[in-house]
Structures are given as structure tokens and as C-alpha cells.
C-alpha positions in Angstrom: 139.9 73.5 74.3 138.1 74.4 71.1 135.0 72.6 72.5 135.1 74.8 75.5 135.5 77.9 73.5 132.5 76.9 71.3 130.5 76.1 74.5 131.3 79.5 75.9 130.2 81.2 72.6 126.9 79.3 72.7 126.3 80.5 76.3 126.8 84.1 75.3 124.6 83.6 72.2 121.9 82.0 74.4 122.0 85.0 76.8 121.7 87.4 73.9 118.9 85.4 72.2 117.1 85.2 75.5 117.1 88.9 75.9 116.0 89.4 72.4 113.1 86.9 72.9 112.2 88.7 76.1 112.1 92.0 74.3 109.9 90.7 71.5 107.6 88.3 73.4 107.8 89.4 77.0 104.3 90.8 77.1 102.9 87.3 76.2 104.6 85.7 79.2 104.3 88.6 81.6 101.3 87.3 83.4 102.9 83.9 84.3 106.1 85.7 85.4 104.0 87.8 87.8 102.2 84.8 89.1 105.4 83.1 89.8 106.9 86.1 91.5 103.8 86.6 93.8 103.8 82.9 94.7 107.4 82.9 95.6 107.1 86.2 97.4 104.2 85.1 99.7 105.6 81.6 100.1 109.2 82.6 101.0 108.2 85.6 103.2 105.3 83.8 104.7 102.9 86.7 103.9 99.5 86.9 102.3 96.2 85.5 103.2 97.3 81.9 102.6 100.7 81.8 104.2 101.0 84.8 106.5 98.2 84.3 109.1 98.3 82.4 112.3 96.0 82.5 115.3 96.9 83.2 118.9 95.6 81.0 121.7 92.6 83.2 122.2 91.7 83.0 118.4 93.1 86.5 117.5 94.5 86.4 114.0 98.2 87.5 113.7 99.8 88.5 110.4 103.4 88.0 109.6 105.2 91.2 108.5 108.7 89.7 108.7 111.5 92.2 108.3 110.8 95.7 106.9 113.8 97.9 106.2 116.0 95.8 108.5 113.4 96.0 111.4 112.0 92.7 112.5 108.2 93.2 113.0 107.3 89.5 113.0 103.7 88.4 113.7 101.5 91.3 114.8 97.8 91.8 115.4 96.2 94.0 112.7 92.4 94.5 112.7 92.3 94.5 108.9 93.0 90.8 109.0 89.5 90.2 110.1 88.3 92.0 107.0 90.6 89.9 104.8 89.3 86.7 106.3 85.7 87.9 105.9 86.4 88.7 102.2 87.3 85.1 101.6 84.2 83.8 103.4 81.9 86.4 101.8 82.9 85.1 98.4 82.1 81.5 99.4 78.8 82.5 100.9 77.7 84.5 97.8 78.6 81.5 95.7 76.7 78.8 97.6 75.1 80.4 100.7 77.5 78.4 103.0 76.2 78.6 106.5 79.6 78.1 108.0 80.9 81.1 106.0 78.1 83.3 107.3 78.9 82.3 110.9 82.5 83.1 110.5 81.8 86.6 109.1 79.5 87.3 112.1 82.2 86.0 114.4 84.8 88.3 112.9 82.5 91.2 113.2 81.7 90.5 116.8 85.4 90.3 117.5 86.0 93.7 116.0 83.2 95.2 118.2 84.6 93.5 121.2 88.2 94.5 120.7 87.7 98.1 119.4 84.3 99.5 120.1 82.7 98.2 123.3 85.0 99.8 125.9 85.9 103.0 123.9 84.2 106.3 123.3 85.1 106.1 119.6 86.2 103.7 117.0 89.6 105.0 116.0 91.6 101.9 115.2 95.1 102.2 116.6 98.1 100.1 115.3 100.8 99.5 117.9 103.7 98.2 115.8 106.2 100.3 113.8 106.2 100.8 110.1 109.8 101.4 108.9 109.0 102.1 105.2 107.5 105.5 106.4 109.8 105.8 109.5 106.8 105.4 111.9 108.0 104.2 115.3 104.9 105.1 117.5 101.2 104.2 117.5 99.4 105.1 114.3 95.9 105.1 112.7 94.6 104.0 109.4 91.6 105.2 107.3 91.9 102.1 105.3 91.5 99.8 108.3 88.5 101.8 109.5 87.0 101.6 106.0 87.5 97.9 105.6 86.1 97.2 109.1 83.1 99.4 108.1 82.7 97.1 105.1 82.9 94.0 107.4 80.2 95.3 109.7 77.9 96.1 106.7 78.3 92.6 105.4 77.5 91.3 109.0 74.3 93.4 108.9 73.4 92.1 105.4 73.7 88.4 106.6 72.1 88.9 110.0 69.8 91.9 109.7 70.8 92.9 113.2 70.8 96.6 113.9 73.8 96.4 116.2 76.1 96.2 113.2 74.7 99.3 111.6 74.9 101.1 115.0 78.6 100.5 115.1 79.0 101.6 111.5 77.7 105.0 112.6 80.4 105.2 115.2 83.1 104.3 112.6 81.8 106.9 110.2 82.3 109.6 112.8 86.0 108.7 112.9 86.6 110.1 109.4 85.7 113.6 110.7 88.7 113.6 113.0 91.8 115.3 111.8 95.2 113.6 112.1 96.5 116.3 114.5 93.6 115.3 116.8 94.5 111.6 116.6 92.2 110.9 113.7 92.7 110.0 110.0 91.5 113.1 108.1 93.5 115.8 106.2 91.5 118.8 105.1 92.9 119.8 101.8 90.2 122.5 101.3 86.7 123.2 102.2 85.5 120.6 99.7 88.4 118.2 99.6 89.2 115.8 102.4 91.8 113.1 102.4 91.6 110.0 104.5 95.1 108.7 105.3 96.2 105.1 105.4 99.2 105.9 107.6 97.9 108.6 109.9 100.2 109.8 112.7 101.6 113.1 114.1 105.1 111.6 113.8 105.4 112.2 110.1 103.8 114.1 107.3 101.0 112.2 105.5 102.4 110.2 102.6 99.0 110.2 100.9 98.6 106.6 99.9 96.4 106.4 96.8 95.0 102.9 97.1 94.2 103.4 100.8 92.3 106.6 100.1 90.3 105.2 97.2 89.5 102.0 99.2 88.4 103.9 102.3 86.2 106.3 100.3 84.6 103.4 98.5 83.7 101.8 101.7 82.2 105.1 102.9 80.2 105.3 99.7 78.9 101.8 100.1 77.7 102.8 103.5 75.9 105.8 102.1 74.2 103.7 99.4 73.0 101.3 102.2 71.8 104.0 104.7 71.6 107.3 102.7 73.5 108.8 105.7 74.1 112.6 105.3 77.4 112.2 107.1 78.6 109.5 104.8 77.4 111.6 101.8 79.6 114.5 102.9 82.5 112.3 103.5 82.5 110.4 100.2 81.8 113.5 98.1 84.7 115.4 99.6 86.8 112.4 99.5 86.1 112.0 95.8 86.9 115.6 95.1 90.3 115.1 96.8 91.0 112.0 94.7 90.1 113.8 91.4 92.1 116.9 92.1 95.2 114.9 93.2 95.3 112.1 90.7 97.8 113.8 88.5 100.4 113.7 91.3 100.4 109.9 91.0 101.1 109.8 87.3 104.6 108.7 86.3 104.3 109.1 82.5 101.6 106.4 82.3 102.7 104.4 85.3 101.4 105.1 88.9 103.1 106.2 92.1 102.1 104.4 95.2 102.1 107.5 97.3 102.5 111.3 96.9 106.1 111.3 97.9 107.5 109.4 94.9 107.5 105.7 95.7 106.8 103.8 92.6 103.9 101.3 92.6 104.9 97.6 92.5 103.2 95.7 89.6 100.6 94.5 92.0 99.6 97.9 93.2 99.7 99.4 89.7 97.2 96.7 88.7 95.2 97.4 91.9 95.1 101.2 91.0 93.7 100.3 87.5 91.1 98.1 89.1 90.1 100.8 91.5 89.8 103.4 88.7 87.8 101.0 86.6 85.3 100.9 89.5 85.3 104.7 89.9 84.8 105.4 86.2 81.9 102.9 85.9 80.3 104.0 89.1 80.6 107.8 88.8 81.0 108.4 85.1 83.7 111.0 85.6 86.1 112.0 82.8 89.1 112.2 85.2 88.7 108.6 86.3 88.2 107.5 82.6 91.4 109.5 81.7 93.7 107.8 84.2 92.1 104.4 83.8 93.0 104.5 80.1 96.3 106.1 80.7 97.6 103.6 83.3 95.9 100.6 81.5 97.7 101.5 78.2 101.0 101.2 80.1 100.4 97.5 80.2 100.5 97.4 76.4 104.0 98.9 76.4 107.0 96.6 75.9 107.4 94.6 79.2 111.2 94.8 79.0 111.3 98.5 78.7 108.4 99.1 81.1 110.1 97.1 83.9 113.4 99.0 83.5 111.6 102.4 83.4 109.6 101.7 86.6 111.9 99.5 88.7 110.7 98.0 91.9 111.9 94.8 93.6 108.9 92.8 92.3 109.0 94.2 88.8 112.7 93.4 88.4 112.0 90.0 89.9 109.2 89.4 87.3 111.6 90.6 84.5 114.3 88.1 85.6 111.7 85.2 85.8 110.4 86.2 82.4 114.0 86.1 81.1 114.5 82.6 82.5 111.4 81.4 80.7 113.1 82.1 77.4 116.7 81.2 78.6 115.8 77.8 80.0 115.0 76.0 76.7 118.1 77.6 75.0 120.2 76.2 77.9 118.6 72.8 77.4 119.6 72.9 73.7 123.2 73.9 74.7 123.4 70.9 77.2 122.3 68.5 74.4 124.9 70.0 72.1 127.6 69.7 74.7 126.8 66.1 75.3 126.6 64.9 71.8 128.8 67.4 69.8 131.4 69.1 72.0 132.0 66.2 74.4 
């Protein structure tokens, strides 16, 4: 009886010591806990580039969205998957000029042209599956998807020097001038501020997704640098104006919101926001980008335990729990050894 009481006391002490160690040293093991969480998330949900893609009989890539807010989306075609696949091959090609990677990128670009451009008068990419997180049940458009496909076609041009890819880029650039209420992706905030929405539909008010806006505008800017297009110049400059004047809406006392309606960024997207701002501050030398880069980066120096509780998301709490287990596990091993040799 006394042995069982002592064992219970040791368990309570281990739990308390584990929390104390997490509080003091959690920042040092934060990275490994995030890696474990991301691995488990993509493995268990069958999502991500490595686990979430399968190919239909005709070679079309399908992405596994699983269940979102109790709605089973399953495997669906999304054109951005071509851009994801091309990213992977582009990195390989830049590293060793792999001919097979080059051919795959051109294949993906040609597939995009065939599916979305050849038989249409415009290049608005429409998504035909629901998106429950924003209560979208009908067809929607995405500035992010158009931007990433623009990037894919620019890479195809870089690798082939074929003008057909740049000609399609011109068509995609025109889509950013179409307002959401005209089945486009643009929100005119003012004469000099345009927002390009990741989830564009007449069904809901724009949620104003930050990472999607920055990524789409960056792709437009890359096209401007490549072609010196006046249309692209207008688009990226008005897009940058919109980003700069709205950044403060995404600040949560040093942490970032995912959108303008108050959804907190997961650890992955907070890190992604920091990386995007790092690019913007180095490319454009603007004080506002520097300010929020430093502000959101400094958040990572805060105590991991407190930071996770202040900005709770499913993944941040999972990372906190994994981090706690890292410190609790060796304590439990000690208790087991004590039970075997002392309290038995």
C-alpha cells in the first residue's frame, strides 16, 4: 500500500517536473516537436506533397483533403498541385540540371494549358469542391492558384524558351483585373490598393487570406521582372500598397492572424508569414515589412509554453503536448526503474 502511494506521488512529481522543464527549456526542443507534429499530421491525414497526392487514370493529380469541419471532401483535383509538383522538380533541376525534372515541369505546364486555357476565353481557375472552413459550398476562384500557375508557366518558359508559355502568362495576368462580383479574384480597396483573394466567391465576404495575397502578388512581381509588363507593374504595386496598409489587421500582439476575420495562424503559417515578410523586406526595403518581420520573428523568442497557450491552434497545442512528452518520458523511465527495484 505504501509502495503504491509513493509511486503515485512520484507520478505527480514527474508531471510537475515535466511541466517545469517544458517551461524552462521548451524553446530548445520546440523545433523537434513541430517536426514530429507535422510528420504525424501529414502521415495520419494522408495530406501534403509526400502523402496526399495520387494520380487518376488519365494522369491528373488528385489531392487528399479528407474531412474538413465534418464534411468529407476526399481526393479532389486542384490545379495548384501541378505547381507543387513543379516546385519539387524545379529544385532538383536547379541543383543538377536533371533532364527528367525539366520534362516533368514542361509536362505539368502543358497540362495546365490544356485543362484551363485552350478552350476558354479567360484563365480564371475555378475550384469545384466545397470549402467548409469558410462555409463555401459552390464553385470558387483563387488568386493564389492563378499566381502559382503563373509561376509554373514562367519556369516552363525559362527551361524551354518557348513563347507559348509567356503568351499564356499574359492571359493569366488579365484575370487579376476582374473583381470578385464579376467572377474574378480582385477586391478594390481604394484607387491605389487592390487585394487578390485566395477564396474568391460571391457566396461569402472575402476572408482576406494574408499568405495567399502575398504569394499571389509575389508571383505577379516575378512576372513583371521577367517581362517589364505595364499591367503586371500596376497589379503588383497596388497589391503591395494593399498589403502594407492592412498588415496591422493581422497582428495579434506579436503573433499573426491567418486571415482578416480573426483565425489564428497555425505554427506553420506563422513561420510562413515570417518567411514571406523576410522576402518583402529584402526585396522592397520598406519599413513596414521590416517592422512586422521583426515583431513576428521576436514572438519565436518568447517562452514556448506561454506562447502556445496564448495563441492556441490544433497544431500548436499538439506541439506543446509532444514537447511535454519529450521531458516527461525520461522521468517516467526513472519511475519505472524505481518501481521495479525499490517499490516492488
